[in-house]
C-alpha positions, 0 to 999 in steps of 0.5 A: 498499500502506497501513501498518497501525495499529500497536498495542503490548501492554505492560506489567509482568511476568506482565500476560498480554501474550502471551497478549492479543497472540495472542488479539487477533491470531486475533480480526482475524485478522492476525498479531503479532510475539512478544515476543523478549526472553523467547526470547533471555534464555531462551536464554542459559547465563548471565546476561544483559548490557547487550550482551544487551539491546541485542540485544533492542532492535536485533531489535525494531527490525528486527521493527517495520521489517518491518511492513507490507502490506495487514493493517488492523492488527498487533499487537506484543508488548512494545517498545522502550519496556520494553526502555528501561526495562529498561536504565535499571532494571538499567544506570542508563542505556540507549544513545543511539540507543534514544531516537531509535529510539522517536521514529522508529518510532512506534506508533499505540497501547499496550494497557497490561495492568493489574497485576490478574493475579497474578503468577507466578514463572518464570526470566526474571521479576525484578519481583513485588510492589511493584516490578511495579506501580512499573514498571507506573507507570514504563511509563506515564509513559515512553509518555506523555513520548514522546506515544504513545496509551495505554490501560489493558486490565484484567479476567481471561481473556475478560473482558481480551480483551473489553475490549482488542477494545472499546478497539481498536474505539475506536480504530479508529473514530476514526482 
């Protein structure tokens, strides 16, 4: 049994990560791992705290470790690097084990959604405007710092999906 290519769809808030992950999974006929953080934070009856983010990270690791099987690839909607940046931005530190978890659970490719889509406020989004662009740049730096390969996906609606498919097909063909 081989491990599928693990492709993380990531990016700043309101950049179409979930829509893209779902559409890519449908296009390739494979499964995707939905984002847990949004669902979890929306279910809280209070403001999230440090331990809530830690719970999100641990669930992301469990979901990641459950990936396997005969599928050629799996899409993951967000991942530990966003969670690490979230810790650092909100609390100015992250658990030491998180760094080791990122290194110990390698991703084959990150598709980073560009900030070319308009930011739309909702109950869990906190970082519009310049903060969103700063987070985008921070994610790129963190992904690079860990040595993971990434590509930036831009475009609106179907063009964004086509661009992502082209990037994935090129990646798979060279691997």
